[in-house]
C-alpha positions, -999 to 999 in steps of 0.1 A, spaced: -2 2 1 12 34 -7 21 60 15 -12 82 -4 -34 52 4 -58 54 29 -87 24 46 -115 45 62 -151 35 71 -176 62 64 -209 56 78 -242 70 74 -265 74 102 -299 81 89 -338 76 99 -341 45 86 -309 25 89 -272 21 94 -246 22 65 -211 18 62 -188 19 38 -146 10 40 -128 16 13 -92 21 -3 -86 55 -7 -55 73 -29 -51 100 -46 -69 82 -76 -99 67 -65 -113 46 -41 -120 6 -36 -150 -8 -16 -137 -33 7 -167 -35 30 -200 -30 31 -223 -32 66 -262 -21 66 -286 -23 92 -324 -16 93 -320 6 134 -353 29 123 -339 53 142 -366 76 137 -397 56 147 -427 65 160 -449 94 167 -439 131 177 -425 136 142 -391 124 154 -386 153 183 -367 124 202 -351 88 196 -368 63 217 -348 44 241 -355 19 226 -338 32 188 -309 44 208 -304 10 218 -306 -2 184 -282 21 174 -253 21 198 -257 -19 193 -255 -13 153 -225 10 148 -207 -9 179 -205 -35 155 -193 -14 126 -168 -2 140 -147 -37 149 -157 -42 111 -137 -10 107 -112 -18 130 -101 -57 116 -95 -33 86 -79 -4 104 -99 18 90 -103 55 98 -136 63 110 -164 92 99 -195 88 108 -220 113 102 -258 116 117 -291 129 90 -327 141 98 -335 117 127 -303 124 147 -301 162 143 -336 169 149 -341 151 179 -342 166 218 -323 140 229 -297 139 204 -269 146 225 -275 119 249 -277 96 213 -245 109 199 -227 105 240 -231 69 249 -217 63 208 -187 77 214 -184 61 247 -196 24 243 -189 21 203 -161 49 200 -172 67 171 -175 102 172 -203 114 154 -211 146 134 -244 155 134 -247 175 97 -274 200 84 -300 193 51 -278 213 32 -246 198 44 -264 164 37 -272 172 2 -236 189 -7 -224 150 5 -245 131 -16 -239 153 -49 -210 141 -41 -210 105 -38 -236 107 -70 -210 123 -95 -184 92 -86 -209 66 -98 -225 87 -134 -212 106 -162 -226 140 -156 -205 162 -161 -218 178 -192 -257 180 -181 -275 195 -159 -286 176 -133 -319 173 -107 -307 149 -78 -336 138 -53 -323 121 -25 -356 103 -3 -345 93 36 -361 85 58 -364 121 79 -359 141 45 -353 149 9 -330 164 -6 -330 186 -39 -299 196 -56 -298 212 -90 -260 210 -104 -241 215 -134 -209 191 -120 -196 205 -94 -211 234 -96 -243 236 -71 -272 256 -83 -298 249 -60 -297 230 -28 -325 222 -2 -337 196 26 -370 194 31 -386 173 59 -408 151 43 -388 117 43 -408 80 38 -403 73 77 -412 108 85 -445 111 64 -448 68 77 -457 76 109 -478 113 104 -497 99 72 -497 61 77 -495 50 114 -489 9 118 -497 7 80 -532 16 82 -540 35 52 -573 63 60 -592 68 21 -582 109 27 -546 99 38 -531 94 2 -543 128 -13 -538 140 22 -498 127 21 -496 142 -17 -506 177 -12 -489 181 22 -456 170 2 -467 198 -27 -475 222 -4 -443 216 9 -421 225 -20 -444 248 -37 -421 279 -21 -392 272 -46 -413 250 -72 -407 278 -99 -372 285 -93 -366 244 -99 -383 245 -133 -365 279 -141 -334 264 -141 -347 233 -157 -327 200 -161 -316 171 -188 -313 146 -161 -335 136 -134 -313 113 -108 -326 99 -79 -301 79 -52 -302 62 -22 -330 32 -7 -362 41 -12 -351 55 -49 -336 19 -55 -365 1 -45 -392 21 -68 -366 21 -93 -366 -18 -93 -403 -18 -91 -404 2 -124 -379 -23 -140 -397 -52 -128 -427 -38 -150 -412 -49 -180 -387 -74 -170 -385 -109 -154 -354 -107 -132 -332 -74 -119 -304 -60 -136 -266 -68 -126 -261 -37 -112 -291 -9 -104 -265 20 -115 -279 42 -142 -308 20 -143 -337 44 -159 -375 49 -156 -405 73 -170 -425 91 -146 -456 71 -163 -439 35 -150 -433 55 -118 -473 64 -119 -477 30 -121 -461 11 -94 -476 44 -67 -509 28 -83 -501 -6 -69 -489 5 -42 -516 24 -28 -540 -2 -42 -528 -27 -21 -530 -38 15 -498 -42 36 -501 -81 30 -504 -76 -8 -474 -55 -9 -451 -77 6 -461 -90 -28 -449 -70 -51 -423 -76 -78 -391 -54 -66 -401 -46 -29 -378 -55 -2 -393 -68 28 -379 -41 53 -396 -11 32 -433 -29 29 -448 -1 53 -428 34 38 -429 29 2 -461 44 -1 -448 74 16 -417 75 -6 -436 67 -38 -456 95 -32 -427 120 -24 -416 111 -56 -445 113 -80 -455 143 -60 -419 160 -64 -420 146 -102 -455 163 -109 -438 198 -91 -407 197 -106 -421 183 -143 -397 155 -146 -404 128 -170 -374 102 -166 -357 93 -136 -321 79 -135 -308 56 -103 -272 62 -85 -262 39 -63 -237 58 -48 -249 84 -22 -242 99 15 -221 71 21 -195 72 -5 -196 112 -9 -182 112 28 -158 90 17 -144 112 -6 -153 136 21 -128 126 47 -104 113 18 -100 150 14 -94 162 49 -67 139 54 -52 144 19 -53 178 5 -44 164 -28 -67 134 -32 -87 137 -62 -122 130 -73 -128 136 -108 -151 107 -120 -129 102 -152 -98 95 -128 -122 71 -103 -138 53 -136 -103 48 -154 -84 40 -117 -110 11 -113 -102 -1 -148 -68 -2 -144 -72 -18 -108 -87 -49 -128 -67 -48 -159 -37 -57 -130 -51 -84 -117 -60 -98 -150 -37 -82 -179 -4 -101 -180 17 -72 -197 -8 -42 -187 16 -20 -200 14 -31 -235 -28 -23 -226 -21 15 -215 -1 24 -240 -28 12 -267 -47 33 -246 -27 62 -248 -27 56 -283 -59 55 -288 -70 83 -267 -47 107 -291 -66 96 -321 -100 102 -304 -85 137 -294 -69 144 -327 -103 134 -351 -124 151 -322 -114 180 -341 -127 173 -375 -162 149 -362 -185 158 -333 -178 133 -308 -192 123 -272 -168 132 -253 -183 104 -232 -169 80 -257 -134 84 -245 -137 73 -216 -157 43 -233 -125 38 -257 -97 42 -226 -112 21 -207 -119 -4 -235 -83 -3 -244 -74 -6 -211 -96 -41 -206 -91 -51 -235 -68 -85 -227 -80 -96 -194 -96 -121 -201 -61 -138 -212 -58 -145 -174 -79 -176 -181 -69 -184 -217 -52 -174 -246 -76 -191 -272 -107 -174 -274 -95 -146 -243 -119 -123 -259 -149 -136 -244 -128 -142 -213 -124 -104 -212 -166 -102 -218 -173 -122 -186 -145 -109 -164 -156 -69 -172 -193 -78 -173 -192 -93 -142 -161 -66 -127 -170 -40 -100 -160 -15 -121 -164 19 -104 -178 49 -121 -196 31 -146 -237 23 -158 -247 -9 -165 -250 -5 -200 -218 18 -200 -203 -16 -187 -219 -40 -215 -209 -13 -238 
């Protein structure tokens, strides 16, 4: 391991669940080596999340203690942030102090705007968005963050107190659905974002992105409308507003028992998916969104990169470097002559750059060309004969960071 390489554990303490990602971070990207998740439901119960229940506190401490042990096993530096449930609770200091003492983790309670910034940072590592104005929606348990950005420049950042757990507690307690509760919930969401609606619509967007658990569940449910199985990677999966409408209608019209059998819906989200679907459906209407793309990276990856910058200001977060570094690491493991592949890649990019002056070439295709050249011979690790087929299998099933499932297929 080089001097500039560090192992970092980033922990996202959310309203619905606690996530941890452990990764090797260097000045050219990061490599995930462990992930952990615990559905602690810190924001459960009534009172609009003004207090953390004793039971929720105990679950949180136990989960974080386990994550601390995993981080220690990897000799990782731990960075933990807490969001809506903890920042709003009157007894948040009790939880933070006990976690510090009993689990050995110091928690940074972040604001909604800081949460949005870190989510944006995480999303930039997973999707090629450098030349697209993007609208990002991250539906959490206690809050929903909305960011409009041109690559790294943020044009609009807001955090709204509309989350899947919060609204489930308020409008659908214990999974019950009153005839008036669905329209009441939708009206509440619409009125919450109405003060900024015109600004969001005026700024506009080329692509709308959803991230985190609720977004992934809805993306998967939309995908299952026309497919028999989920894709190998959800990152980059797209779905239309019409598909979201169909999924939302299915959720609204089903009982809790029926909902549990819906294709693509995880059992641990059955009681909160209705509120989550209404949030995304209503925001799509308010902000004139016609289609979405799901991003697999969110807050915890943003915390990871932010922590790396704090430890080493020279760390480069550029998406291109993250993606190419991921491809190079695979080539180093599988190609018997990686220097040859890197030279082919260099020459290919030189040709692309020269030809781009004559032809209208998509700049994203340069990244695909560079990565393809780097990875062209990884199948040699299996056999020289028909090594192109072995290469396809390895690339198709590798954990390549910074590329969508469709880009990996290309």
